[in-house]
C-alpha positions as CSV (number, residue, x, y, z in Angstrom):
1,M,49.4,28.5,16.0
2,S,51.6,26.3,13.8
3,I,51.7,27.2,10.1
4,A,50.1,23.9,9.2
5,R,47.1,24.4,11.5
6,E,46.8,28.0,10.3
7,I,46.6,27.0,6.7
8,V,44.2,24.1,7.3
9,S,41.9,26.1,9.5
10,F,41.6,28.8,6.8
11,A,40.9,26.1,4.2
12,I,38.2,24.5,6.4
13,Q,36.5,27.8,7.0
14,A,36.5,28.4,3.2
15,G,34.8,24.9,2.7
16,S,37.8,23.6,0.7
17,S,38.4,20.0,-0.3
18,D,42.1,20.4,-1.3
19,I,44.9,22.9,-0.6
20,H,47.7,23.6,-3.2
21,L,50.9,25.0,-1.8
22,E,54.1,26.0,-3.7
23,E,57.1,27.9,-2.2
24,G,57.1,31.5,-3.4
25,A,53.6,31.4,-4.8
26,P,50.1,32.2,-3.5
27,I,48.1,29.6,-1.6
28,A,45.3,28.0,-3.7
29,V,42.3,26.0,-2.5
30,R,39.6,24.0,-4.2
31,V,36.1,24.9,-3.2
32,N,33.1,23.1,-4.9
33,S,35.3,21.9,-7.8
34,D,36.8,25.3,-8.5
35,I,40.3,26.6,-7.7
36,K,40.3,29.8,-5.6
37,I,43.6,31.7,-5.2
38,S,44.4,33.5,-1.9
39,P,46.4,36.7,-1.7
40,Q,48.5,35.1,0.9
41,K,51.9,33.9,-0.3
42,L,53.9,31.0,1.0
43,E,57.6,31.9,1.3
44,S,60.5,29.4,1.2
45,D,61.1,29.7,5.0
46,D,57.4,28.9,5.5
47,M,57.6,25.8,3.3
48,D,60.7,24.6,5.3
49,Q,58.6,24.8,8.5
50,L,55.5,23.4,6.9
51,L,57.2,20.3,5.5
52,L,58.8,19.6,8.8
53,E,55.5,19.9,10.7
54,L,53.6,17.7,8.2
55,L,56.2,15.1,7.4
56,G,58.6,14.9,10.3
57,E,62.3,14.4,10.0
58,V,62.4,10.9,8.6
59,K,59.8,11.4,5.8
60,L,61.2,14.8,5.0
61,E,64.6,13.2,4.4
62,E,62.9,10.7,2.1
63,F,61.2,13.5,0.2
64,N,64.4,15.4,-0.2
65,Q,66.0,12.3,-1.7
66,T,63.1,11.2,-4.0
67,A,61.2,14.5,-4.7
68,D,58.0,12.6,-4.4
69,L,56.1,11.4,-1.2
70,D,52.6,10.2,-0.4
71,T,51.5,10.0,3.2
72,S,48.6,11.0,5.6
73,I,48.4,12.5,9.1
74,G,45.8,13.8,11.5
75,L,45.8,17.3,12.9
76,E,44.0,17.0,16.2
77,G,40.7,18.9,16.4
78,L,40.9,19.9,12.7
79,S,41.1,17.3,10.0
80,R,43.0,14.3,8.6
81,L,45.1,15.1,5.6
82,R,46.2,13.1,2.7
83,I,49.5,14.6,1.7
84,N,51.4,14.5,-1.7
85,A,54.7,16.3,-1.7
86,Y,56.5,16.9,-5.0
87,V,58.8,19.2,-6.9
88,A,57.7,21.3,-9.9
89,N,59.9,23.8,-11.7
90,E,62.5,23.2,-9.1
91,K,60.1,24.4,-6.4
92,R,58.7,22.3,-3.5
93,C,55.0,21.8,-3.7
94,L,52.3,20.2,-1.5
95,T,48.8,19.0,-2.3
96,L,46.7,18.4,0.9
97,R,43.4,16.6,0.7
98,L,41.2,17.4,3.7
99,L,39.5,14.3,5.1
100,P,36.8,14.6,7.8
101,N,37.6,13.3,11.2
102,D,34.2,11.7,11.5
103,L,33.5,8.6,9.4
104,P,31.0,9.2,6.6
105,K,27.5,7.8,6.9
106,W,26.1,6.3,3.7
107,Q,22.7,8.0,4.3
108,D,24.3,11.4,4.4
109,L,26.2,10.8,1.1
110,G,23.0,10.0,-0.8
111,L,24.2,6.4,-1.7
112,P,21.5,4.1,-3.0
113,D,20.1,1.2,-1.0
114,S,20.9,-1.2,-3.8
115,F,24.7,-0.3,-3.5
116,I,24.7,-0.6,0.3
117,N,22.9,-3.9,0.1
118,L,26.1,-5.3,-1.6
119,S,27.7,-5.0,1.8
120,K,25.7,-8.0,2.9
121,L,27.4,-10.3,0.4
122,H,30.0,-12.8,1.7
123,R,31.9,-13.0,-1.6
124,G,32.5,-11.1,-4.8
125,L,34.2,-8.0,-6.1
126,V,32.6,-4.6,-5.5
127,L,34.2,-1.7,-7.3
128,C,33.8,2.1,-7.0
129,T,35.2,3.9,-10.0
130,G,35.5,7.5,-11.2
131,P,37.9,10.3,-11.8
132,T,40.3,11.6,-9.2
133,G,38.4,13.7,-6.6
134,S,35.0,12.1,-7.3
135,G,34.6,10.7,-3.8
136,K,35.4,7.1,-4.3
137,S,37.3,6.7,-1.0
138,T,34.5,8.5,0.9
139,T,31.9,6.2,-0.7
140,L,33.8,3.0,0.3
141,A,34.6,4.4,3.7
142,A,30.8,4.8,4.3
143,F,30.3,1.2,2.9
144,I,32.9,-0.2,5.3
145,N,31.5,1.8,8.2
146,C,28.1,0.4,7.6
147,M,29.5,-3.2,7.7
148,L,31.4,-2.5,10.9
149,E,28.3,-1.2,12.6
150,T,25.8,-3.7,11.4
151,Q,27.6,-7.0,10.8
152,C,30.1,-9.4,12.5
153,R,33.1,-9.2,10.2
154,H,36.9,-9.0,10.0
155,V,37.8,-6.2,7.6
156,L,41.3,-5.8,6.2
157,T,42.4,-2.7,4.3
158,I,45.5,-2.2,2.1
159,E,46.0,1.5,1.4
160,D,48.6,4.0,0.0
161,P,48.3,6.1,2.2
162,I,45.6,5.3,4.8
163,E,42.9,8.0,4.5
164,F,40.0,7.3,7.0
165,I,40.9,5.8,10.4
166,F,38.5,3.1,11.5
167,N,38.2,1.5,15.0
168,H,37.0,-1.9,16.1
169,T,33.3,-1.9,16.9
170,K,31.1,-4.1,19.2
171,N,30.4,-6.4,16.3
172,S,33.5,-6.3,14.0
173,I,37.2,-5.8,13.9
174,I,39.3,-3.9,11.3
175,H,43.0,-3.9,10.5
176,Q,44.5,-1.2,8.2
177,R,47.8,-1.7,6.5
178,E,49.7,1.1,4.8
179,V,51.9,0.3,1.8
180,K,55.6,1.1,2.5
181,R,54.8,1.5,6.3
182,D,53.2,-1.9,7.1
183,T,53.9,-3.8,3.9
184,N,56.0,-3.5,0.8
185,S,53.3,-3.5,-1.9
186,F,49.6,-4.0,-2.6
187,S,50.4,-7.5,-4.1
188,T,52.6,-8.6,-1.1
189,A,49.8,-7.5,1.3
190,L,47.1,-9.2,-0.8
191,R,48.9,-12.5,-0.9
192,A,49.3,-12.4,2.8
193,A,45.7,-11.3,3.3
194,L,44.4,-14.7,2.3
195,R,46.1,-16.2,5.4
196,E,44.8,-13.5,7.8
197,D,41.2,-14.7,8.0
198,P,39.5,-11.6,6.6
199,D,35.9,-11.5,5.6
200,V,36.3,-8.3,3.7
201,I,39.4,-6.9,1.9
202,Y,39.6,-3.3,0.8
203,I,42.3,-2.5,-1.8
204,G,43.0,1.3,-2.0
205,E,43.7,1.1,-5.8
206,M,43.9,-1.8,-8.2
207,R,46.9,-0.6,-10.2
208,D,48.4,-3.5,-12.0
209,L,47.9,-7.1,-13.3
210,E,49.1,-8.9,-10.2
211,T,46.9,-6.8,-7.9
212,I,43.8,-7.4,-10.1
213,Q,44.6,-11.1,-10.4
214,L,44.9,-11.5,-6.6
215,A,41.7,-9.4,-6.1
216,I,39.7,-11.7,-8.4
217,T,41.2,-14.8,-6.7
218,A,40.2,-13.5,-3.3
219,A,36.7,-12.8,-4.5
220,E,36.4,-16.3,-5.9
221,T,37.7,-17.9,-2.7
222,G,35.0,-16.6,-0.4
223,H,35.9,-13.0,0.4
224,L,34.1,-9.7,-0.3
225,V,36.7,-7.6,-2.1
226,L,36.4,-3.8,-2.4
227,G,38.5,-1.7,-4.7
228,T,38.7,1.5,-6.8
229,L,39.6,2.1,-10.4
230,H,39.9,5.3,-12.5
231,T,37.3,4.4,-15.1
232,S,34.1,6.3,-16.0
233,S,31.5,3.6,-16.5
234,A,30.6,0.0,-15.6
235,A,31.3,-1.2,-19.2
236,K,34.7,0.6,-19.3
237,T,35.6,-0.9,-15.9
238,V,35.0,-4.4,-17.2
239,E,37.0,-3.7,-20.3
240,R,39.9,-2.2,-18.2
241,I,40.1,-5.3,-16.0
242,V,40.1,-7.8,-18.9
243,D,42.5,-5.7,-21.0
244,V,45.1,-5.7,-18.2
245,F,45.6,-9.5,-18.8
246,P,47.8,-10.8,-21.6
247,A,45.9,-11.7,-24.8
248,D,46.2,-15.4,-24.2
249,Q,44.6,-15.0,-20.7
250,Q,41.8,-12.7,-21.5
251,E,39.2,-15.4,-22.2
252,Q,39.8,-16.9,-18.8
253,A,39.8,-13.4,-17.2
254,R,36.4,-12.6,-18.8
255,L,35.0,-15.8,-17.4
256,Q,36.3,-15.1,-13.9
257,V,35.1,-11.5,-14.0
258,S,31.6,-12.6,-15.1
259,T,31.2,-14.8,-12.0
260,S,33.3,-12.9,-9.3
261,L,32.1,-9.4,-10.0
262,A,29.2,-8.3,-7.7
263,G,28.7,-4.7,-8.6
264,I,30.2,-1.5,-9.9
265,M,29.4,2.0,-8.7
266,S,30.8,4.6,-11.2
267,Q,30.5,8.1,-9.7
268,T,31.2,11.8,-10.2
269,L,30.5,15.0,-8.2
270,C,28.4,17.8,-9.7
271,K,28.3,21.4,-8.7
272,N,24.8,22.0,-7.6
273,T,22.5,25.0,-7.4
274,K,22.9,25.3,-3.6
275,G,26.6,26.0,-3.8
276,K,27.6,22.5,-2.8
277,R,28.2,19.2,-4.7
278,S,25.8,16.4,-5.5
279,L,26.6,12.8,-6.2
280,A,25.8,11.4,-9.7
281,Y,26.4,7.8,-10.3
282,E,25.9,4.8,-12.5
283,L,25.2,1.5,-10.7
284,M,25.6,-2.0,-12.1
285,V,24.6,-5.1,-10.2
286,N,25.9,-8.3,-11.7
287,T,22.8,-10.2,-12.8
288,P,22.8,-13.4,-14.8
289,A,22.1,-11.4,-18.0
290,I,25.0,-9.0,-17.4
291,G,27.4,-11.9,-16.5
292,N,26.4,-13.5,-19.9
293,L,27.2,-10.3,-21.7
294,I,30.7,-10.2,-20.1
295,R,31.4,-13.8,-21.1
296,E,30.2,-13.3,-24.7
297,K,32.3,-10.1,-25.2
298,K,29.1,-8.0,-25.5
299,V,30.2,-5.4,-22.9
300,S,28.8,-2.6,-25.0
301,Q,25.3,-3.9,-24.3
302,I,25.7,-3.4,-20.5
303,Y,24.4,0.2,-20.9
304,S,21.0,-0.9,-22.1
305,Q,20.8,-3.4,-19.2
306,L,21.4,-0.6,-16.8
307,Q,18.7,1.6,-18.5
308,T,16.1,-1.1,-17.9
309,G,17.4,-2.6,-14.6
310,S,15.6,-0.3,-12.1
311,Q,14.0,-3.4,-10.4
312,E,17.5,-4.5,-9.4
313,G,18.4,-1.0,-8.4
314,M,20.5,-0.2,-11.4
315,N,20.7,3.0,-13.4
316,T,22.9,4.9,-15.9
317,L,24.8,8.0,-15.1
318,E,22.5,9.9,-17.5
319,Q,19.3,8.7,-15.7
320,C,20.8,10.0,-12.4
321,L,21.8,13.4,-14.0
322,N,18.3,13.7,-15.4
323,N,16.8,13.2,-12.0
324,L,19.1,15.8,-10.4
325,Y,18.2,18.2,-13.2
326,S,14.5,17.7,-12.9
327,D,14.7,18.1,-9.1
328,G,16.4,21.5,-9.7
329,L,19.7,20.5,-8.1
330,I,22.0,20.9,-11.1
331,T,22.0,23.1,-14.2
332,Q,21.6,22.0,-17.8
333,E,25.2,22.8,-18.5
334,E,26.4,20.7,-15.5
335,A,24.3,17.7,-16.6
336,L,25.7,17.9,-20.1
337,G,29.2,18.4,-18.9
338,K,29.2,15.3,-16.7
339,A,27.3,13.0,-19.1
340,S,29.1,10.3,-21.1
341,N,26.1,9.9,-23.5
342,K,24.9,13.5,-24.0
343,K,22.0,12.4,-26.2
344,A,20.5,10.6,-23.1
345,I,20.1,13.9,-21.3
346,K,16.5,15.2,-21.5
347,F,15.4,18.8,-21.1
C-alpha cells in the first residue's frame, strides 16, 4: 500500500476531518474538533515519497520553488483530499482535509428548509459564512447538489482548489473551474462567467474588492451567486462587504447589497454529546425590513430582526444553540463557547 493511502486509511478509521504531517514529527489528526497525536513518526524519506504521490512531479517542483501550494486530488476508493503544502521551521509540512467521495445531502446535514428554499431563486447573493473548518464548503455543496437534482440549471463554480466533484445530471449541467489550473484568478473567471450563460455562479471565496464587486454585479444582472466569507454573523458579513469598498463608494455599495443580497447562513460546528459534531447556525433572509436597515446604516439592528423572524425561517446563532442544548445534544460549556452573545444563552 502506498504511504498516502496508508495514512489516509488510518485517518478515516479514526473518524478524522484533517491530517497534519511534518517531516521528522509524529502524525496528528483532528477528530471532532480536537487534535490527536499518533505515536507514528513521519521521517524525511517518507515525506519525499508522500509529496511525490500526492502532488506529482510538476506540482512538487512548484512547491519546491514557492514553499506554498494548494491543490486537491482523489484517492480512488478512499476519499478526496484538499491539500496544503507549506514549510515551517525549515521543515516540509502537509495539511490534508478529508472530503467525502459522496456528495452531501442537505437533509443529512441538518440544513433548514428556509435556507434550501433560497436555491429556488433566480437572482441574488447567497452567502455561507463562518470560521475555517465550520463546514461552509460542505453546506454549499449540498445546496448545489439539491439544485442539480431538482432544477434545470447551468451551474458554474470557481474554486481554489476544487473540493467536491459534481457531475451533470438529467436536469442540469455544471462546469467547475480551478484557479491557476483553468483560469488565472477569481476575478478573471468571474468576468468571463457573465458570458458563459450560467444560471448559478459559485465563488469559492470572496477575497478582495474586485471579486466582491463582480459578485454583486452578477447577482444584480440575473444570476444566483453563491459565496463564502470568514465572518461570524449576518451583521458582520454585511459590514465586511461594505467596508471592502473605498469610503466614497460605500453608500452605493450599501444600496447594492440591500437589494442584491438574498440570504446569509453563518455557521459553526459544535462538539455534541454523542461524540460527533452538530451544526449551529444563524440564518438571515433579506426581507424589506432588513434591506431598509442595511440602506440606513442600522446593521446592528439586524440581530433583533433575526430574533423575531421565525415566520421567514430566520434565527440567531444563540437561538439555535439554545435548541441544541435543550435537546441534550450539546453541553452548557459548548453553547457558551460558541455563542457570540453569551447573555442570550438560557439554562
